[in-house]
C-alpha positions as CSV (number, residue, x, y, z in Angstrom):
1,M,99.8,41.4,-69.2
2,L,99.8,37.6,-69.6
3,I,102.1,37.8,-72.6
4,R,104.5,40.1,-70.7
5,G,104.6,37.7,-67.7
6,A,105.2,34.7,-70.0
7,A,108.0,36.5,-71.8
8,A,109.6,37.4,-68.4
9,A,109.5,33.9,-67.4
10,T,111.0,32.7,-70.7
11,R,113.8,35.2,-70.3
12,L,114.4,33.9,-66.8
13,S,114.5,30.3,-67.8
14,G,116.9,31.2,-70.7
15,S,119.3,32.9,-68.3
16,T,119.3,29.9,-66.2
17,L,120.1,27.8,-69.1
18,M,122.9,30.3,-70.3
19,S,124.5,30.1,-66.8
20,S,124.8,26.4,-67.0
21,G,127.3,27.0,-69.8
22,A,128.3,24.3,-72.3
23,R,127.2,21.4,-70.0
24,L,123.7,21.5,-71.6
25,F,123.8,23.4,-74.8
26,P,126.2,25.7,-76.7
27,A,125.6,29.3,-76.0
28,S,124.6,30.1,-79.6
29,S,122.1,27.4,-79.5
30,A,120.6,28.6,-76.3
31,Q,120.4,32.2,-77.5
32,A,118.7,31.2,-80.7
33,N,116.3,28.9,-78.8
34,L,115.4,31.8,-76.3
35,A,114.9,34.3,-79.1
36,A,112.6,31.8,-81.0
37,A,110.5,31.2,-77.9
38,G,110.2,34.8,-77.2
39,R,109.1,35.8,-80.5
40,V,106.5,33.1,-80.6
41,L,105.0,34.0,-77.2
42,I,105.0,37.7,-78.0
43,H,103.0,37.0,-81.2
44,G,100.7,34.6,-79.4
45,N,101.3,31.6,-81.8
46,A,102.0,28.9,-79.1
47,M,101.7,25.9,-81.5
48,E,104.2,27.3,-84.0
49,G,106.6,28.3,-81.2
50,R,106.4,24.9,-79.8
51,D,107.5,23.3,-83.0
52,A,110.1,25.7,-83.8
53,A,111.6,25.4,-80.3
54,A,111.5,21.7,-80.4
55,S,113.3,21.7,-83.9
56,R,116.0,24.0,-82.7
57,I,116.6,22.3,-79.2
58,G,116.7,19.0,-81.0
59,G,118.8,20.2,-83.8
60,V,122.0,18.8,-82.5
61,R,120.7,15.3,-82.0
62,R,119.0,15.3,-85.4
63,S,122.1,16.6,-87.2
64,S,124.1,13.9,-85.6
65,A,121.7,11.2,-86.7
66,A,121.8,12.6,-90.2
67,T,125.5,12.6,-90.1
68,L,125.6,8.9,-89.0
69,A,123.3,8.0,-91.8
70,E,125.4,9.8,-94.4
71,K,128.4,8.1,-93.0
72,E,126.8,4.7,-93.4
73,Q,125.8,5.5,-97.0
74,Q,129.3,6.5,-97.8
75,K,130.9,3.2,-96.4
76,P,132.9,1.5,-99.1
77,K,131.3,-1.4,-100.8
78,E,134.2,-3.5,-100.3
79,Q,133.6,-3.3,-96.5
80,V,130.1,-4.4,-96.9
81,A,131.2,-7.4,-99.2
82,E,133.7,-8.4,-96.3
83,G,131.0,-8.3,-93.7
84,A,128.7,-10.4,-95.8
85,E,131.5,-12.9,-96.2
86,A,132.2,-12.9,-92.6
87,S,128.5,-13.5,-91.7
88,G,128.4,-16.3,-94.3
89,A,131.4,-17.9,-92.6
90,V,129.7,-17.9,-89.2
91,A,126.6,-19.5,-90.8
92,V,128.8,-22.2,-92.2
93,K,130.4,-22.9,-88.8
94,R,126.9,-23.2,-87.3
95,I,125.8,-25.7,-89.9
96,T,128.9,-28.0,-89.8
97,S,128.7,-28.3,-85.9
98,Y,125.6,-28.5,-83.7
99,W,127.6,-27.2,-80.8
100,G,128.8,-24.1,-82.6
101,V,132.5,-25.4,-82.6
102,P,134.0,-25.9,-86.1
103,T,134.9,-29.4,-86.9
104,S,138.6,-30.2,-87.3
105,T,140.3,-32.6,-89.6
106,V,140.9,-36.0,-87.8
107,M,144.0,-37.9,-88.7
108,K,144.8,-41.5,-88.6
109,E,147.9,-43.0,-86.9
110,D,149.5,-43.4,-90.3
111,G,149.1,-39.7,-91.1
112,T,146.2,-40.0,-93.5
113,E,142.9,-38.2,-93.0
114,W,140.1,-39.9,-91.3
115,R,137.4,-40.5,-93.9
116,W,134.3,-41.5,-91.6
117,R,131.9,-39.4,-89.7
118,C,129.6,-42.1,-88.4
119,F,132.3,-43.2,-85.9
120,M,135.6,-41.7,-84.8
121,P,139.1,-43.3,-84.2
122,W,138.6,-43.5,-80.4
123,E,135.4,-45.5,-81.0
124,T,137.2,-48.3,-82.7
125,Y,138.3,-51.5,-81.2
126,Q,139.6,-55.0,-81.6
127,P,137.1,-57.7,-80.6
128,D,138.0,-60.6,-78.3
129,L,138.0,-63.5,-80.7
130,S,138.7,-66.0,-77.8
131,I,135.1,-65.5,-76.3
132,D,133.2,-68.6,-75.7
133,L,130.9,-69.2,-78.7
134,C,129.1,-72.2,-77.4
135,K,127.7,-70.7,-74.3
136,H,124.1,-71.2,-73.9
137,H,121.6,-70.1,-71.2
138,A,119.4,-73.2,-70.6
139,P,115.7,-72.1,-70.2
140,T,114.5,-73.1,-66.7
141,T,111.7,-70.9,-65.8
142,L,108.4,-70.4,-67.8
143,M,109.5,-67.1,-68.8
144,D,112.8,-68.2,-70.2
145,K,111.0,-71.0,-72.2
146,L,108.6,-68.7,-73.6
147,A,111.5,-66.4,-74.8
148,Y,113.4,-69.4,-76.2
149,W,110.6,-70.8,-78.3
150,T,109.6,-67.4,-79.4
151,V,113.0,-66.9,-80.9
152,K,112.9,-70.4,-82.4
153,L,109.6,-69.7,-84.1
154,M,111.0,-66.4,-85.5
155,R,113.8,-68.2,-87.2
156,V,111.6,-70.5,-89.3
157,P,110.4,-67.8,-91.8
158,T,114.0,-66.4,-91.8
159,D,115.4,-69.7,-92.9
160,I,112.6,-70.2,-95.6
161,F,113.2,-66.7,-97.1
162,F,117.0,-66.4,-97.1
163,Q,117.9,-70.2,-97.2
164,R,121.8,-70.2,-97.6
165,R,122.2,-66.5,-98.9
166,Y,124.1,-65.6,-95.7
167,G,125.3,-62.3,-97.0
168,C,121.8,-61.0,-97.5
169,R,120.7,-62.8,-94.4
170,A,123.3,-61.0,-92.3
171,M,122.5,-57.6,-93.8
172,M,118.8,-57.8,-93.4
173,L,118.9,-59.2,-89.9
174,E,121.2,-56.4,-88.7
175,T,118.5,-54.0,-89.6
176,V,116.3,-55.6,-86.9
177,A,119.2,-56.5,-84.4
178,A,120.0,-52.8,-83.9
179,V,116.4,-52.2,-82.7
180,P,116.4,-53.8,-79.1
181,G,119.3,-51.8,-77.9
182,M,117.8,-48.5,-78.9
183,V,114.4,-49.4,-77.5
184,G,115.8,-50.5,-74.1
185,G,118.1,-47.6,-73.9
186,M,115.3,-45.1,-74.7
187,L,112.9,-46.6,-72.1
188,L,115.6,-46.6,-69.5
189,H,116.5,-43.1,-70.3
190,C,112.7,-42.1,-69.8
191,K,112.7,-44.1,-66.6
192,S,115.7,-42.4,-65.3
193,L,114.0,-39.0,-66.0
194,R,110.7,-40.0,-64.2
195,R,112.4,-41.3,-61.2
196,F,115.2,-38.8,-60.8
197,E,117.7,-41.5,-60.5
198,H,120.8,-42.9,-62.3
199,S,120.7,-45.9,-64.6
200,G,123.7,-47.8,-63.4
201,G,125.3,-47.4,-66.8
202,W,122.7,-49.5,-68.6
203,I,121.6,-46.7,-70.9
204,K,125.0,-46.3,-72.5
205,V,125.6,-50.1,-72.7
206,L,122.4,-50.6,-74.6
207,L,122.9,-47.7,-76.9
208,D,126.4,-48.8,-77.6
209,E,125.0,-52.2,-78.4
210,A,122.4,-50.6,-80.9
211,E,125.3,-48.6,-82.6
212,N,127.5,-51.6,-82.8
213,E,124.7,-53.6,-84.6
214,R,124.2,-50.6,-86.9
215,M,127.9,-50.7,-87.8
216,H,127.4,-54.4,-88.7
217,L,124.8,-53.2,-91.2
218,M,127.0,-50.4,-92.7
219,T,129.7,-53.0,-93.2
220,F,127.5,-55.7,-94.8
221,M,125.8,-53.1,-97.1
222,E,129.3,-53.0,-98.9
223,V,129.2,-56.7,-99.5
224,A,125.7,-57.5,-100.3
225,K,123.5,-54.9,-102.1
226,P,119.8,-55.1,-101.1
227,K,117.1,-55.7,-103.6
228,W,114.0,-53.6,-103.8
229,Y,111.8,-56.3,-102.2
230,E,114.3,-56.8,-99.5
231,R,114.3,-53.1,-98.7
232,A,110.5,-53.3,-98.5
233,L,110.7,-56.3,-96.2
234,V,112.8,-54.2,-93.8
235,F,110.0,-51.7,-93.4
236,A,107.5,-54.4,-92.5
237,V,109.6,-56.5,-90.2
238,Q,111.2,-53.6,-88.5
239,G,107.9,-51.9,-87.9
240,V,106.3,-54.9,-86.3
241,F,109.4,-56.0,-84.3
242,F,109.9,-52.4,-82.9
243,N,106.4,-52.2,-81.7
244,A,106.3,-55.6,-80.3
245,Y,109.7,-55.2,-78.5
246,F,108.6,-51.8,-77.2
247,V,105.4,-53.3,-75.5
248,G,107.3,-56.4,-74.4
249,Y,110.0,-54.2,-72.6
250,L,107.3,-52.2,-70.9
251,I,105.6,-55.4,-69.6
252,S,108.7,-57.3,-68.7
253,P,112.4,-56.1,-69.3
254,K,113.6,-59.5,-68.1
255,F,111.7,-61.2,-70.8
256,A,112.8,-58.6,-73.4
257,H,116.5,-59.1,-72.5
258,R,116.1,-63.0,-72.5
259,V,114.6,-62.8,-76.0
260,V,117.6,-60.8,-77.3
261,G,120.1,-63.2,-75.5
262,Y,118.5,-66.0,-77.5
263,L,118.5,-64.1,-80.6
264,E,122.1,-63.4,-80.4
265,E,122.7,-67.2,-79.9
266,E,121.0,-67.6,-83.2
267,A,123.0,-64.9,-84.7
268,I,126.2,-66.8,-83.6
269,H,125.0,-70.0,-85.3
270,S,124.1,-68.1,-88.5
271,Y,127.6,-66.5,-88.7
272,T,129.2,-69.9,-88.0
273,E,127.3,-71.4,-91.1
274,F,128.4,-68.2,-93.0
275,L,132.0,-69.1,-92.3
276,K,131.5,-72.7,-93.4
277,E,130.2,-71.5,-96.7
278,L,133.2,-69.2,-97.1
279,D,135.6,-72.0,-96.3
280,K,134.0,-74.2,-98.8
281,G,134.1,-71.5,-101.5
282,A,130.3,-71.3,-102.0
283,I,130.7,-67.6,-101.1
284,E,133.5,-65.6,-102.5
285,N,136.0,-64.4,-99.8
286,V,136.3,-60.9,-101.1
287,P,138.5,-58.2,-99.6
288,A,137.1,-56.7,-96.4
289,P,135.3,-53.3,-96.9
290,A,137.4,-50.2,-95.9
291,I,134.9,-49.3,-93.2
292,A,135.5,-52.7,-91.5
293,L,139.3,-52.2,-91.6
294,D,138.9,-48.8,-89.6
295,Y,136.1,-49.9,-87.3
296,W,137.6,-53.2,-86.0
297,R,141.2,-52.2,-86.6
298,L,141.7,-55.0,-89.0
299,P,145.2,-55.2,-90.7
300,Q,145.5,-54.5,-94.4
301,G,144.7,-57.4,-96.7
302,S,141.9,-58.6,-94.4
303,T,139.0,-60.5,-96.1
304,L,135.3,-61.1,-95.6
305,R,136.0,-64.0,-93.5
306,D,137.9,-61.9,-91.0
307,V,135.0,-59.5,-90.8
308,V,132.6,-62.4,-90.1
309,M,134.8,-63.6,-87.4
310,V,134.7,-60.2,-85.5
311,V,131.0,-59.7,-86.0
312,R,130.4,-63.1,-84.6
313,A,132.5,-62.2,-81.5
314,D,130.3,-59.0,-81.1
315,E,127.2,-61.0,-81.2
316,A,128.6,-63.4,-78.6
317,H,129.3,-60.3,-76.4
318,H,125.8,-59.0,-76.9
319,R,124.5,-62.5,-75.9
320,D,126.3,-62.4,-72.6
321,V,125.2,-58.8,-71.8
322,N,121.6,-59.4,-72.4
323,H,121.4,-62.7,-70.5
324,F,123.1,-60.9,-67.6
325,A,120.7,-57.9,-67.9
326,S,117.8,-60.5,-67.6
327,I,119.3,-61.8,-64.5
328,V,119.7,-58.3,-63.0
329,E,116.1,-57.5,-63.8
330,E,115.0,-60.6,-61.9
331,H,117.3,-60.6,-58.9
332,G,119.0,-57.2,-59.0
333,S,122.7,-56.6,-59.3
334,P,125.0,-59.3,-57.8
């Protein structure tokens, strides 16, 4: 009795599916599924019927998946190779540019290709050589005097070590001169984040100063090749100076900027002596490095003397900026 009732229910559900037409299943599939379910229920093998019905109802979907797999296997190998090449091209683009934008070729004004990646044409400039080189901030307060004599004491071992080798002196000192701007910019950056406030443009000013000092180093590297013990000295001096300036800037930015101002005054003096040695012939006035010609927009045929002139003007600018920053830290913006 139970079997006849189940068979009747199955026939009723099958009729309902058949009346739905092709919206659900093809008629042949519905009839076959109904016959299979009826045979299973009549013979009492419920487990086998469930598996058979499931396999028949899902036959269309499985056959579609199988057909798709076969089509994938039959895809021409050339298309696969093209896809691999395309994915490789995307990978190269991601590597060449952090922002996901492929780099383009930059051209100079004369039509030649720009050869540098450490700076772009729009970052180049012509320094103001008319800047006052003799300006000096007379130390008046105790803080200023402490900064002034600190710099004077720092110069003693420098003079002993380098003596009159101004090419090596300039190259080695620029490895230290690029530190204050980076440290100051970094600390002001963190301060801006903590206080949710703008920096008044000082972050960019100090980072630009650090980058400018680094370009001085990139230039003098082409003129004076550092020896192994000079490279080792950079690790020691830069490590000590970085940490000392970091702590000093945390304690008193006014004092830190004043120290840099006096350091730049000493740099102006050193480059002036460098020029005297060039004029006397004690140092060969070699052609200016190619990187200097592009960075400072120097004319073709410029020499090392021209490079020293523009670097000295940069140092005079840094002198004024840091002395002014010290005043701002003490009294606020004028």
